[in-house]
C-alpha positions as CSV (number, residue, x, y, z in Angstrom):
1,M,1.4,20.2,11.9
2,R,-0.5,17.0,11.5
3,Q,-4.2,17.4,10.9
4,T,-6.5,15.3,13.0
5,T,-9.9,16.0,11.5
6,T,-11.4,16.0,8.1
7,P,-11.4,19.6,6.8
8,A,-13.8,20.8,4.2
9,L,-11.2,21.3,1.6
10,P,-11.7,20.8,-2.1
11,A,-9.5,19.5,-3.7
12,A,-10.0,-4.0,-12.1
13,E,-8.6,-6.6,-13.0
14,P,-5.8,-8.0,-10.7
15,L,-2.3,-8.8,-11.7
16,P,-0.2,-11.2,-9.7
17,K,1.9,-10.1,-6.7
18,G,0.1,-7.0,-5.6
19,A,-1.1,-5.2,-8.8
20,A,-4.4,-4.1,-10.0
21,I,-4.7,-2.4,-13.4
22,E,-7.7,-1.2,-15.3
23,P,-8.7,-3.2,-18.4
24,S,-8.2,-0.2,-20.7
25,V,-4.6,0.3,-19.4
26,A,-3.9,-3.5,-19.7
27,R,-5.1,-3.5,-23.3
28,A,-2.8,-0.6,-24.1
29,A,0.2,-2.2,-22.4
30,A,-0.5,-5.4,-24.3
31,G,0.1,-3.5,-27.5
32,G,3.8,-3.3,-26.8
33,A,4.2,0.3,-25.6
34,A,4.8,-0.6,-22.0
35,A,8.5,-1.0,-22.1
36,A,9.1,2.6,-23.1
37,A,6.7,4.1,-20.5
38,P,8.3,6.8,-18.4
39,I,7.6,6.6,-14.7
40,V,7.0,9.9,-12.9
41,L,8.2,8.5,-9.5
42,G,11.3,8.3,-7.4
43,P,13.8,10.5,-5.6
44,S,14.6,12.5,-8.7
45,V,11.0,13.8,-8.9
46,P,10.0,16.1,-6.0
47,A,6.8,14.9,-4.2
48,D,4.4,16.6,-1.8
49,W,4.1,15.3,1.8
50,L,0.5,15.0,3.0
51,D,0.4,14.9,6.7
52,V,-3.2,14.2,7.7
53,V,-4.6,11.9,10.3
54,L,-7.9,10.2,9.6
55,P,-9.6,8.2,12.4
56,T,-10.5,5.0,10.5
57,V,-8.9,2.5,8.1
58,A,-11.9,3.0,5.8
59,E,-11.2,6.7,5.5
60,N,-7.5,6.1,4.8
61,L,-8.2,3.6,2.1
62,A,-10.7,6.1,0.6
63,L,-8.1,8.9,0.6
64,D,-5.7,6.7,-1.3
65,E,-8.3,6.0,-4.0
66,A,-9.5,9.7,-4.1
67,L,-5.9,10.8,-4.8
68,L,-5.6,8.2,-7.5
69,E,-8.8,9.5,-9.1
70,A,-7.3,13.0,-9.0
71,A,-4.2,11.7,-10.9
72,H,-6.5,9.9,-13.4
73,E,-8.4,13.1,-14.0
74,E,-5.1,15.1,-14.5
75,R,-5.7,17.1,-11.3
76,L,-2.6,15.8,-9.6
77,R,0.6,17.5,-10.9
78,R,3.1,16.1,-8.5
79,P,3.4,12.8,-6.6
80,V,1.8,12.8,-3.1
81,V,3.4,10.8,-0.3
82,R,1.7,10.0,3.0
83,T,1.9,7.6,6.0
84,W,-0.7,6.5,8.5
85,M,-1.3,3.9,11.2
86,A,-4.4,1.9,12.1
87,A,-5.5,2.4,15.7
88,E,-6.5,-1.2,16.1
89,P,-5.8,-4.5,14.3
90,T,-7.6,-4.7,11.0
91,V,-7.6,-7.3,8.2
92,V,-7.4,-5.7,4.7
93,V,-8.0,-8.0,1.8
94,G,-6.9,-7.2,-1.8
95,S,-9.3,-6.0,-4.4
96,S,-9.8,-9.5,-5.9
97,S,-9.0,-11.6,-2.8
98,R,-11.5,-14.2,-1.7
99,I,-11.9,-13.7,2.0
100,D,-12.5,-17.3,3.0
101,E,-9.4,-18.4,1.1
102,E,-7.1,-16.0,2.9
103,V,-8.8,-15.1,6.2
104,D,-10.0,-17.0,9.3
105,R,-13.4,-15.3,9.9
106,D,-14.0,-17.1,13.2
107,A,-10.7,-15.9,14.5
108,C,-11.4,-12.4,13.4
109,R,-14.7,-12.4,15.2
110,G,-13.2,-13.9,18.3
111,E,-10.5,-11.1,18.4
112,G,-12.8,-8.3,17.3
113,V,-10.8,-7.7,14.1
114,R,-12.7,-6.0,11.3
115,I,-12.3,-7.1,7.7
116,L,-12.1,-4.4,5.0
117,R,-11.2,-4.4,1.3
118,R,-8.7,-2.1,-0.4
119,P,-8.7,-0.8,-4.0
120,S,-5.4,-2.4,-5.0
121,G,-4.4,-6.0,-5.8
122,G,-2.4,-8.5,-3.9
123,L,-3.0,-10.7,-0.9
124,T,-4.4,-9.9,2.6
125,V,-2.5,-8.0,5.2
126,V,-3.1,-7.2,8.9
127,L,-2.7,-3.6,10.0
128,G,-2.5,-2.1,13.5
129,P,-0.4,-0.2,16.0
130,G,3.3,-0.6,15.1
131,C,2.6,-1.2,11.4
132,L,3.2,2.0,9.5
133,M,1.2,2.3,6.3
134,W,2.8,4.3,3.5
135,S,1.3,5.5,0.2
136,V,2.6,7.1,-3.0
137,I,0.1,8.5,-5.5
138,A,1.7,9.8,-8.7
139,P,0.7,11.0,-12.1
140,L,2.0,8.9,-15.0
141,A,3.4,10.3,-18.2
142,T,1.8,7.6,-20.2
143,A,-1.3,5.4,-20.0
144,T,0.7,2.2,-20.7
145,P,3.0,1.7,-17.7
146,A,5.2,-1.4,-17.3
147,I,4.3,-2.9,-13.9
148,D,7.8,-4.2,-13.2
149,R,9.2,-0.7,-13.8
150,I,6.7,0.8,-11.3
151,H,7.7,-1.8,-8.7
152,S,11.4,-0.8,-9.2
153,A,10.7,2.9,-9.3
154,V,9.0,2.8,-5.9
155,L,10.7,0.0,-4.0
156,D,14.3,0.6,-5.0
157,P,14.6,4.0,-3.5
158,L,12.6,2.9,-0.4
159,A,14.9,0.0,0.2
160,A,17.9,2.3,-0.2
161,A,16.5,4.7,2.4
162,L,15.9,1.9,4.8
163,V,19.4,0.6,4.3
164,A,20.7,4.1,5.1
165,T,19.1,3.7,8.6
166,G,21.4,0.7,9.2
167,R,18.9,-2.0,8.5
168,P,20.0,-4.7,5.8
169,V,16.8,-4.5,3.7
170,V,16.6,-6.1,0.3
171,R,13.8,-6.4,-2.4
172,R,12.4,-9.8,-2.8
173,G,9.6,-11.2,-4.9
174,S,8.0,-8.5,-7.0
175,S,6.7,-6.2,-4.3
176,D,8.2,-7.2,-0.9
177,L,11.0,-5.8,1.2
178,A,12.8,-8.2,3.5
179,L,15.2,-7.9,6.4
180,V,18.3,-10.0,6.2
181,T,18.7,-11.8,9.5
182,D,20.8,-14.7,10.9
183,S,17.7,-17.0,10.4
184,G,17.1,-15.9,6.9
185,E,15.3,-13.1,5.0
186,K,12.1,-12.0,6.7
187,K,9.4,-9.9,5.2
188,V,9.1,-6.4,6.7
189,S,7.0,-4.7,3.9
190,G,4.3,-6.0,1.6
191,N,3.0,-3.7,-1.1
192,A,0.3,-3.4,-3.7
193,L,-0.6,-1.1,-6.5
194,R,-3.4,0.1,-8.7
195,V,-2.9,1.7,-12.0
196,R,-5.4,4.0,-13.8
197,R,-4.8,5.8,-17.0
198,G,-2.8,8.8,-15.9
199,G,-2.0,7.7,-12.4
200,V,-0.7,5.0,-10.1
201,L,-1.4,4.2,-6.4
202,Y,1.4,2.3,-4.7
203,H,0.9,1.5,-1.0
204,G,1.9,-1.0,1.6
205,T,3.1,-1.9,5.1
206,L,6.3,-1.3,7.1
207,L,6.4,-3.6,10.1
208,D,8.1,-1.8,12.9
209,A,6.8,-2.7,16.4
210,F,3.8,-4.8,15.3
211,D,2.2,-7.8,17.2
212,L,3.4,-10.3,14.6
213,A,1.6,-13.2,16.3
214,I,-1.8,-11.9,15.4
215,V,-1.1,-12.4,11.7
216,G,-1.0,-16.2,12.2
217,R,-4.1,-16.2,14.3
218,V,-6.4,-14.4,11.8
219,L,-4.9,-15.3,8.4
220,R,-4.5,-18.6,6.6
221,H,-1.4,-19.6,4.8
222,P,-1.5,-17.5,1.6
223,P,-2.7,-19.2,-1.6
224,R,0.4,-18.1,-3.4
225,E,3.8,-16.9,-2.1
226,P,7.2,-15.7,-3.3
227,A,9.9,-18.3,-3.6
228,Y,12.0,-16.8,-0.7
229,R,9.2,-17.5,1.8
230,G,9.9,-21.2,1.5
231,R,6.5,-22.3,3.0
232,R,7.4,-20.7,6.3
233,D,4.5,-19.9,8.5
234,H,3.7,-16.2,9.3
235,A,5.6,-16.2,12.6
236,A,8.8,-17.5,10.9
237,F,8.4,-15.3,7.8
238,L,7.7,-11.8,9.3
239,A,10.0,-9.4,11.2
240,N,9.9,-5.9,12.7
241,L,12.3,-3.1,11.7
242,D,12.4,-1.6,15.2
243,L,13.2,1.9,14.0
244,G,10.3,3.9,15.4
245,R,7.8,5.9,13.5
246,P,9.8,9.1,13.1
247,A,12.7,7.3,11.5
248,L,10.5,5.3,9.2
249,E,8.6,8.4,8.1
250,A,11.9,10.2,7.5
251,A,13.0,7.2,5.3
252,V,9.8,7.4,3.3
253,R,10.2,11.1,2.7
254,L,13.8,10.7,1.7
255,A,13.0,7.9,-0.7
256,F,10.5,10.1,-2.6
257,A,12.0,13.6,-2.1
258,A,8.8,14.5,-0.2
259,A,9.9,17.9,1.1
260,E,7.0,20.2,0.3
261,H,3.9,20.0,2.6
262,R,0.5,19.6,0.9
263,V,-2.5,20.9,2.8
264,D,-5.4,20.3,0.4
265,W,-6.9,16.9,-0.1
266,P,-10.3,15.7,-1.5
267,A,-12.3,15.5,1.7
268,D,-15.7,15.4,0.0
269,R,-14.7,12.5,-2.3
270,V,-13.2,10.6,0.7
271,A,-16.5,10.8,2.5
272,A,-18.4,9.7,-0.6
273,L,-16.0,6.7,-1.1
274,V,-16.4,5.6,2.5
275,Q,-20.1,5.5,2.1
276,E,-20.0,3.9,-1.4
277,R,-17.3,1.3,-0.7
278,Y,-15.1,1.1,2.3
279,A,-17.9,1.1,5.0
280,S,-20.1,-1.0,2.8
281,P,-20.4,-4.8,3.5
282,G,-21.4,-5.1,-0.2
283,W,-17.9,-3.9,-1.2
284,T,-16.0,-5.9,1.3
285,E,-18.0,-9.1,0.8
286,R,-18.2,-9.0,-3.0
287,L,-15.8,-11.9,-3.1
288,G,-16.4,-14.2,-0.2
């Protein structure tokens, strides 16, 4: 059963296209070991399904980071997979995004849209009802992961699971999933990651029944874009999957073999991270 409250249970530097990796990990990867790094991810590695509902976007961002910390500290033995949905439209900028470069602040104020900052790299996204958020937090067997291999290990099985629903979904760019339509390939999923020594957080969006028009109202044209976008504006570039949340969650669970239910999660650490970062203007505004 889905939990709806926070129980008292115990428990960087950006890379292009949605990645954030700690400097110590980057230095190790630069030494040449990255190509051989095994990835503890994907449908061949059973994962735990964490079905918990937190009331705010800040708490959900904090939970992703708290689980990554657990992997970093070698307290996470299996991948954890979860989904969630924001109750209201919210702009979430990347860890190294400059807000004024990517976001129309006046439009956000006019629409009552809050701006928050996540722990992972990549560009700004807009969340809200009809946009399913998904996260995979996994231990890594090495401290020198190859970022491209992590993208493949996560997005290839997810794309395959979505194709199995009857939607023609393909990988595009380094961390997008796109829907093939008569008017071209349209983005349905934008994703980002953060790597720490011993763990990886990979999370992103699945547009399903989202108000796509709001994206163009509150976001500027991105400062960089994948080639397949072709300078299209947000309205022409984005699409919904129209599968419904149960079908999307089933696809996510299938992609990562998330059959076992997990009931424990680091509630105390989530509360601390909300106070330290995700509810703090100092964290959100650190790069205007």
